[in-house]
C-alpha positions as CSV (number, residue, x, y, z in Angstrom):
1,M,101.3,83.0,105.6
2,R,99.8,85.6,103.2
3,S,102.7,87.8,102.2
4,I,103.6,90.9,100.2
5,I,107.0,91.7,98.7
6,I,108.0,95.4,98.4
7,D,111.3,96.1,96.5
8,D,112.1,98.7,93.9
9,E,113.9,96.2,91.7
10,Q,111.6,93.8,89.8
11,N,114.3,91.1,89.4
12,N,114.8,91.0,93.2
13,I,111.0,90.4,93.6
14,E,111.1,87.6,91.0
15,N,114.1,86.0,92.5
16,L,112.6,86.0,96.0
17,Q,109.3,84.6,94.6
18,I,111.2,81.7,93.0
19,I,113.1,80.9,96.2
20,L,109.9,81.0,98.3
21,R,107.9,78.9,95.9
22,E,110.6,76.2,95.8
23,H,111.7,76.2,99.5
24,C,109.1,77.8,101.7
25,P,105.6,76.5,100.7
26,Q,104.1,77.9,103.8
27,V,104.5,81.4,102.3
28,K,101.9,82.6,99.8
29,I,102.7,85.8,97.9
30,V,99.4,87.7,97.5
31,A,100.9,90.8,96.0
32,T,104.1,92.7,95.1
33,A,105.0,96.3,94.8
34,T,108.0,98.3,93.5
35,N,107.4,101.5,95.5
36,V,106.1,102.6,98.9
37,D,102.9,104.2,97.8
38,E,101.8,101.1,95.9
39,G,102.9,98.9,98.8
40,E,100.9,100.9,101.3
41,K,97.7,100.4,99.2
42,L,98.4,96.7,98.9
43,I,98.9,96.3,102.6
44,Q,95.6,98.0,103.3
45,L,93.9,95.8,100.7
46,H,95.3,92.4,101.6
47,Q,96.1,92.7,105.3
48,P,99.1,90.4,105.0
49,D,100.6,88.2,107.7
50,L,104.1,88.8,106.6
51,L,105.9,91.6,104.7
52,F,109.2,91.3,102.8
53,L,110.5,94.8,102.7
54,D,113.5,96.6,101.1
55,I,114.9,99.6,102.9
56,Q,116.5,101.7,100.2
57,M,114.0,102.7,97.5
58,P,113.7,105.9,95.4
59,D,111.6,108.8,96.8
60,K,110.4,106.9,99.9
61,N,112.1,104.1,101.7
62,G,110.9,101.1,103.7
63,F,111.0,102.9,107.0
64,D,108.8,105.7,105.5
65,L,106.2,103.0,104.7
66,L,106.2,101.7,108.2
67,K,105.8,105.1,109.7
68,S,102.9,105.9,107.4
69,L,100.8,102.9,108.6
70,H,98.3,103.2,111.4
71,H,98.3,99.5,112.2
72,T,101.2,97.0,112.0
73,S,99.6,93.6,112.8
74,F,101.9,91.8,110.4
75,E,105.5,90.5,110.8
76,V,108.3,92.1,108.8
77,I,111.5,90.6,107.3
78,F,113.7,93.2,105.8
79,V,115.5,92.2,102.6
80,T,118.1,94.8,101.9
81,G,121.6,95.8,100.7
82,Y,124.0,97.0,103.3
83,D,122.7,100.1,105.0
84,K,124.6,101.0,108.2
85,Y,121.9,103.2,109.9
86,G,119.0,101.0,108.7
87,I,120.6,97.8,110.0
88,Q,121.4,99.5,113.3
89,A,117.8,100.5,113.7
90,I,116.5,97.0,112.8
91,R,119.0,95.3,115.2
92,F,118.1,97.7,118.0
93,S,114.6,96.2,117.9
94,A,115.7,92.6,117.3
95,I,113.9,92.3,114.0
96,D,115.0,89.9,111.3
97,Y,116.8,91.2,108.2
98,L,118.4,89.5,105.3
99,L,121.3,90.9,103.3
100,K,121.2,90.6,99.5
101,P,122.0,88.1,98.0
102,I,119.8,86.0,100.2
103,V,121.2,83.0,102.0
104,L,118.5,80.2,102.0
105,A,119.2,79.0,105.5
106,D,118.9,82.5,106.9
107,L,115.6,83.0,105.0
108,K,114.1,79.8,106.3
109,A,115.1,80.7,109.9
110,A,113.6,84.2,109.6
111,I,110.4,82.7,108.2
112,G,110.2,80.1,110.9
113,R,110.5,82.8,113.6
114,A,107.8,84.9,111.9
115,E,105.6,81.8,111.6
116,N,105.9,81.2,115.4
117,K,105.0,84.8,116.2
118,I,102.0,84.8,113.9
119,S,100.7,81.5,115.4
120,E,101.0,83.0,118.9
121,K,99.0,86.0,117.7
122,K,101.0,88.3,119.8
123,K,101.1,92.1,119.5
124,N,104.2,92.9,117.4
125,E,106.0,95.0,120.0
126,Q,109.4,94.7,118.2
127,L,108.0,96.3,115.1
128,E,106.3,99.0,117.2
129,N,109.6,99.6,118.9
130,L,111.4,100.0,115.5
131,I,108.8,102.6,114.3
132,Q,109.2,104.5,117.6
133,F,113.0,104.4,117.2
134,L,112.7,105.8,113.6
135,Q,110.3,108.5,114.7
136,Q,112.5,109.6,117.5
137,K,115.9,108.8,116.0
138,N,117.4,112.1,117.3
139,D,116.1,111.7,120.8
140,K,118.2,108.9,122.3
141,Q,116.5,109.2,125.7
142,E,113.4,107.7,124.2
143,H,115.1,104.7,122.5
144,R,114.6,101.3,123.9
145,I,116.7,98.3,123.0
146,A,115.0,94.9,122.6
147,L,116.5,92.1,124.7
148,P,115.1,88.7,123.7
149,S,115.4,86.1,126.4
150,A,114.0,82.5,126.5
151,K,110.8,83.7,128.1
152,E,110.2,87.1,126.7
153,T,111.5,90.1,124.8
154,R,112.2,93.0,127.2
155,F,112.4,96.6,126.0
156,V,115.0,98.5,128.0
157,H,116.1,102.1,127.9
158,P,120.0,102.1,127.6
159,S,120.0,104.4,130.6
160,E,118.7,101.5,132.7
161,I,121.7,99.3,131.9
162,I,124.5,99.6,134.4
163,Y,126.9,97.2,132.7
164,C,127.0,94.2,130.4
165,E,129.1,91.1,131.2
166,A,130.2,88.4,128.7
167,K,129.2,84.9,129.6
168,N,130.8,82.8,126.8
169,N,128.4,83.5,123.8
170,Y,125.8,85.0,126.1
171,T,125.6,88.5,127.6
172,L,124.5,89.2,131.1
173,F,122.8,92.6,131.5
174,H,123.0,94.2,134.9
175,L,120.0,96.6,135.1
176,Q,118.6,99.2,137.5
177,P,117.6,98.8,140.3
178,K,118.9,95.2,141.0
179,E,118.0,93.0,138.1
180,Q,120.0,90.6,135.8
181,L,118.9,89.5,132.3
182,L,120.8,86.8,130.3
183,I,120.6,87.2,126.5
184,A,121.8,84.6,124.0
185,K,123.9,87.0,122.0
186,P,127.7,87.8,122.4
187,L,128.9,91.0,124.0
188,Y,130.5,92.4,120.9
189,E,127.0,92.7,119.3
190,Y,125.8,95.0,122.1
191,E,129.1,97.0,122.1
192,E,128.2,97.9,118.5
193,L,124.5,98.6,119.2
194,L,125.1,100.7,122.3
195,N,127.9,102.8,120.8
196,G,126.7,106.4,121.1
197,Y,124.7,105.8,124.3
198,G,127.6,106.3,126.8
199,F,128.9,102.7,126.9
200,V,132.6,101.9,126.9
201,R,134.4,98.6,126.6
202,C,136.8,98.5,129.5
203,H,137.7,94.8,129.3
204,N,137.2,91.8,127.0
205,S,134.3,90.7,129.3
206,Y,132.8,94.0,130.3
207,L,130.9,96.9,128.7
208,V,130.0,99.6,131.1
209,N,127.6,102.6,131.1
210,K,130.0,105.4,132.0
211,H,127.2,107.3,133.7
212,Y,127.2,104.7,136.5
213,V,130.9,104.8,137.1
214,K,131.7,106.2,140.6
215,S,135.4,106.2,140.4
216,M,138.5,104.6,138.8
217,L,140.5,102.6,141.2
218,K,144.3,102.1,140.9
219,E,144.3,98.8,142.9
220,D,144.6,95.4,141.2
221,G,146.0,96.9,138.0
222,G,142.9,99.2,137.6
223,A,139.2,98.8,138.1
224,L,136.0,100.8,137.9
225,L,133.8,101.2,141.0
226,M,130.2,101.4,139.9
227,F,127.4,103.2,141.8
228,N,125.9,99.7,142.7
229,D,129.4,98.9,144.3
230,A,130.3,96.4,141.6
231,R,134.0,96.4,140.7
232,I,134.7,96.1,137.0
233,P,138.3,95.2,135.8
234,V,140.0,97.5,133.3
235,S,142.4,95.9,130.9
236,R,145.8,97.5,130.6
237,Q,145.5,98.3,126.9
238,R,142.2,100.1,127.5
239,R,143.1,102.1,130.5
240,E,144.0,105.4,128.8
241,N,141.0,105.2,126.5
242,I,138.7,104.7,129.5
243,K,140.2,107.7,131.3
244,S,139.5,110.0,128.3
245,E,136.0,108.6,127.8
246,L,135.1,109.2,131.5
247,L,136.1,112.8,131.1
248,K,133.8,113.4,128.2
249,K,130.3,114.7,128.9
C-alpha cells in the first residue's frame, strides 16, 4: 500500500516509519510532509492508497486538508494526540484512529482493515461522511452516524433512531419505520456519540431518542411509552433526570 505520512513533528514521522518498516512490510511510505499545504501537493502527486494523518497542526489541521481535496480515493488512519472534538467526528464516521504513543497491535489492526477496503476497491463512504460531518458541524440535522454491521456500513441520521438496546457487547438499533440493526459495539459508546442529539440513557440497557417518547408511565416502577408502542423501562436512579430531560426542548 503506497502511503503518505503527514505530521507536524518530524520525530513522530520518523518513529512511525521505523515501526512500519519493521512490523508492516505491506506499507510503503512514498512521501512525508510536516504541514497541510505540502501534504496536499504530495497527495495530488503520488495518489496514495493510505494516508497517516495527524489532526492538530499549526495554521491548518488534518481536517482542513481533507476538506480541501476534491477526491478522496485513499484510506485514512488518523494518528493523533487526544482531541475531544476531533475524535468525536472520527468515531461518528467509524474511521480508524490511533492515539499517540502508538500501540503496535492497534496499528496492525487498523492497517489490516485499510488493506481489506483497498483490496475491495470500494468507494470510501466513511471518509466522505466524515468530510460532510466537518463541513456541516453546526447543522446536526445533516449529520449521519456510521453503523458498521457484518454485511455493510449503514449511514443513519440520528433522527431515524427510535432507541438503542444493549445486547451484551452489542447494540441493537431500533430504526424508523420498523427496522432493527445489530452492531458489534457496546451501548456506552453510542451513548457518548449521540450525546447532544436528543438521546437519554433511561436504563443500563436502553438509550432512547426523547423525540419518540409518547408518555412516561408510572406502572411497573416507571417506563417510557414510545410512539412505536414499545415500552422502555426506566431505572429508579435515572427517573428524575429523565423527567427533566423530557421537559427540555
